[in-house]
N, C-alpha and C positions, 0 to 999 in steps of 0.2 A: 402601400403594400401590406403593412402590418394590420391596417384596418380591415382590408379585404380578407386576410387570413383569419382574423378574429371572427368576422362575420360568417366565414365559411364553416369554421368549427362550431360556432353557436348554432348555425343552421342544421348541421348534422346532429347536434345534441337534441335540439327541439324536434327534429324529425324522428329520432329514435324514441324520445319520450312519447311523442304523439302516436307513433306506430304501434308500440308495444305496451303502452301504459293505460290504454283505454279499451273500451269495448266489452262485449259479453264473454266472460271466461269460458262459457260452454261452446263458444264458436270454434274452439280448437281442442285437440285431444288433451287429456290430463297431463301427458308428458311427451315431449318431442324435442329432438336435437336441432340446434340451429347455430349459426355463426354470428358473433357480435364483436364489433371493434371495441373490446373492453378497455384498451389503453386510452381511449378518449376520457374515461372516467378514473383510471387508476394510475397512480405514481407519476413519474415524469413522462411516461408514454414511450412509444416506439412507433416507427413509421409502418403503417399498414399491418400491424400485428393483430391477430384475433385469437380468440380462445373458444373452446367448445363449452357450451353451457347446456343445461337441461331446463326446459320450460315447465314450470309448475303452475297449476291452477289453484286459486284460492277464492273464497267467497268475498264479495264486497265490491268496492268501486275501483277507482283508478289505482293501478299498481305503480311500483317504483323500480327502475333498473338498479340493481345493487351488484357489488363486486363479488369476486370469487370467495370472499370470506363468509358470505351468507350461507344459511343452512335452511333445511326444511322447517325448522322451528321458528323462522322469521315471523315476528308478530306485528308487522307493519299494517298499513291500511287496506290490505287486500288487493284484489286484482291479479295481474300477472307479475310474478317475481322470478328472478333468475338465480340459479345456483350451479356450481360446478358439480361434476360427478364425485370429486374427492372432498373429504372433510378437511378442514384446516383454515387458518387465517394467515393471509399474506403478512410477513414480518414476524409472526410468532414462530421463530425458527426452531426453538427447542420444544414446542408443542405443549407448553404449560398453561396456555390460555391467557397469558399476559405478555405484552410487548414491552420489554425493558432491557437493561444492560445484559441480562443473561442471554438474550438473543444475539446481541452483538458479539459476546464472548464465544457463543456456540458457532456463529458464522465464521469468525476469525479462526477458530480451531479447525473447522471443516476445510476452509480455503488454504490454510498455510501450515497446519500442524498435523495433518493426516487424521483429523477427527471424523466422527460419523457424519454422514450427509443428512440434510434436512429431510423429513418424511411427512408429507410428500415433498418432492424436490422444489416445487414452485413456491412454497412458503418462504424460501430463502431469497426469492426474487423480489425484494422489497420495492424497488423502483419500477417494476413491471416492464423491463426492457428485454426480457427473454433470456437473460444471462445472469447467473449467480457469480458475482465477482466483487472487487473492491468498491464498485459503485453502490452496491447494496449496503455495504458497511457504512459508507459516507451518508447514504440516505437515512439509515436508521439513527445514526448519531445526530444528524440534523433534526430529525423528528423528535428524538428524545430530549435533546439539550439546547437546540437552537430555534425552536418554534417552527420547524419545517412541516410540510404537509404529512399526514399519516399515510402509511402504506395503502395503496389501492382505495383511497377514499373518493366517493362520488363528488363530494365537495359542493360548495355553493358557487355563486357567480364570481366572487373574489378569487377563489382557488382556481376556477376555470380560466380566468384572465391571466393569472400567474402561470398556469400551465401553457397557455397559448404563447406567452412571452418567452418561456423557456424553449418551446418548440420552434419559435420563429427566429431566435437569435442564431447566428452562425456558430458552427462548432469550432473549437480551438484546434490548434495544430501542435504537434510535438515531434522532435527527433530524438531517438535513443540509440546510443552506441556503446560498444564494449571495447575497452582498450587495456592493454597490458601496461601496468605502471613501470616506467623505466627506472633503472638503477645504474647511474653512471659509475658507481663504485665497482661494478663488475668489470673484469677485464674484457669479457665478451658479452655485452648486454643483449645481443641478438639471441644468445642461447638461453636467455632467461625463461623463455616459454617452454624449453625442452628439458630443463633439469630442476630438480628440487633443491639444488645448491643455492639458487637465488632466493632473495627475501630472508626474513629472519626465522630461525628454527625450521628451515625447510618449507616455509609458507610463502607462496607467491600471491601477490595482490593484483586484482583486476578492477579497473575503474568503470562503473556504469555512469555514463554522462548523458545529459539531456538538455534540450533547448525547447522551451514552450512559451506560447504567446498569451496565456491566460493563467489565472490562479489555479493551482493544483492542490486538491484536498486529499487525494488518495492515489497510491501507486501500487501496481501489481506486476510482478515479473515472474516468468517461468524460465528456468535455466536447465538445459540438458547437458549431460556429460557422460563419458564412458566410465562406469563405476569400476571397471577393471584397471583403469589407468589413473583415475583421479579420485581424490577424496575432497569433497566440498565441506568447508568449515563454516561456522556462523559468520554471516556478513557483518559489516560495520557501517553505521550511519556516517554521513559526511557532515561537515559544519552547515552546509546548505539545508539539509533535511533533519537537523538535530532536534527540531521541535516535534517530529512525528515519532510514533512508536513503531518498532521494527519487529515483524513476525516472520519466521522462516522455518521450514521443515524439508527434509530430504527423504525421498523414497524412490527406489527402482531407477536410479539414474536421472532423477528430476529434482531440482530444488525449487520450491515455490516460496515467493517472498511477497509480503504485504507491508505497506507503509501508510499509516493513517494515524491521526491523533484522535483517540477515543473520547476525548473531552470536547472535540469539535472547535477548539480554540486556535490551533496552529495549522498553517498551510504554507505552501511555497508560492511566493510572488512570481509573476512572469519574469523569465530570464533564462539563464543557462548556467550549467556547472555540474559538478560531480554529485550524483544522487546517493551513491553508497559504494562501498568497496567490497567486492567478492574476495574470498580467501580460499585458496586451494592448495593441496599437496599432490604431487605426482611427478612422474618422469616425462610425461607428454601431456600437456594441457590443451593441445590443439582441438580436442573434441568439445571443449566448453563453448556454448553459444546460447544466446537469448532467443528462445523460440516464440515468446509472446510478451507483449508489454501493454499495459493499460494504465492510462492516466485519466483521472476524472476531476471535474471542477467542483465548485461548492454546491452546485445543483445536481451533482452526481452524473452529469452528462460526460460521456467519453470524449477525449480529444482524439483527433485523427492522428495516428502514430506512424511515423516513418522509421522503420526499425533497421538498424545495421547490427544484426545479432552475432555475426562472425567476429572472432577475436582479431582485433586490429593491432598489429605489431609495429605500427609506425613509430610510436613513441619510443619503443625499446631499441629501434634501429638507429636512433639519432644519438651518437656518442657525445654530442655537445649539449644534449638536453640537460637542463639544470632547473632547480626551483626558481620561481620568480619572486619569492618573498620568504622571510623567516616564518616558521610555524612550529608549534608544538602540538602533537596529537594526543588524544586520550589513550592511556595505556590499554593494552589488551593482553589477556582477558582482565576484566574488572567487574566484580571482585575477583581476586586471584588467590591461589595457594598451590605451590609456594613461589611460583615464578611468573613474572609478567614482563612484557616488552613495551618499550617507549620509543616512538618514532618522532623524528623532527627533521626539518629541512633548513638548509643554509644556502642562500642565494649567492654568497661570497665567502671567501676564506675568513675565519674568525677564531678568536679565542673562546672556547666553549667550556662552560661549567654546568653540570647537571647534578643537582643535589636533592636528597630525600630528607624530609623533616617530619617529626611527629606533630600531634595536635598542640603541643606546648611550644612549638617553634624551635625545638632542639634538633640539631643536625643528627641524622641517623646514619647516612652513608653518602659518600661522594662517588657518583657513577662515572662521571667524565670530568677531567680537568686538564685540557690540552688544546693546542691549536689544531683545527681541523679544516680540511678543504671543503669547498662548496659542494653540495650534493644532498642526497637523501641518507639519513643516518638512523640506525636502530640500536638501542641499548637494552640489554636484558638485566633485570634485577632479580636476584634469587631470594629476596625476603630476609636478607641478613644485614646486620649493622656493620659498622666499621671494624668491630672486633671479631667478626665472623660468627656472631651468635644470631640465632633465628629471632626475628621480632615477633611480638605478640599480635593477636588479632586487633583490628581497629583501623581508624582512618589515618592516612598519611598524605603528605603533599610533596610534589616534586617541582622544582624550579629550574628552568632553563635560562641561562644567561649567555648570550652570544653577541659580542660587540655591545651595541647600545640596546639590543633587543632583550626583553625579559618577560617571562610568562610563567604562571603557576597553575597547576591542575591538581585535582584531588583523586586519590585512589583508595581502595579498601582491601585489606588483607583479612580473609576469613578462613579459619581453621576448623 
């Protein structure tokens, strides 16, 4: 099956080369529009997508089909060449004539930080799938740092075979859901979604969980909410996705989130778990929902996503819900000034001690020293020492000891 697919694509390539790359240039008008399946030559490709090109005549012999980045100043071997109506180079998102990290930063800013759009828009479609999203970020990172194919490159035989392989393999599958984090400490945890009294400092946490059957290199989420009822705060990465960088921005009742490692070194192995935690404030959070989710693999191919975007209150309705293991979360915010919150979980009743130390190992403050019941716990530190004096800027450590469990994490005070 794979052999026949390769032969079919190579046949199409050879046909296109033969049909438009030879003959007398004077046999056709100097300029005419036509359709060409450009994705055969460009990026990871897309099924049956085509682009408008303009046919240009030039003196000489056999021409070469070239991608949308070509221009009228093409100085190749003559014959028929192809160029788009618009100027630009696919992948050169910021338009400075060079494809480098600046284009990755520009694309991330546009997608998730309300930055300016690429101009023309198609230059941001680095993988030529017809959509500008996290897949293009992954594609550019792969090209720049992992030896991946260049954006929209005609390529030689080796690149074509690699392309055929990517197109032939089955796509992955993912399930994404949104759940309210339960809080058994609340007397009425089912009301957790309806009041800002739940969570710490009036902040309610929502878990975005996923299950996927192949490596994931990039994630994109779009969250909608009623801005009159809800304030969306910065989300927080989970331990599962801690190797990725998180980008998020809010505008007009929509929060856009991107997760990708810009060094191209980290990714998520096949499996399931919590991708990140959304954080919100408001008296009625029922309007929060995931309207779109995209997960892409190392080749920037999208996984087929089954999305459960509505808020699932199942976890919050279970009064017997409790953590399955001891854990200590990273404080939030971090860096902080002057207050930060520390969250931890207890799967069973235990004697708990939570202590803050400076870089010299000297104890600064004891936040908890008591026997606590199993559940989800949150402690706030106001940046003061045991004497009530404000501590100076710098790095601090906090240690949680609960029964036989002990863990230390680092935080930073910045004034």
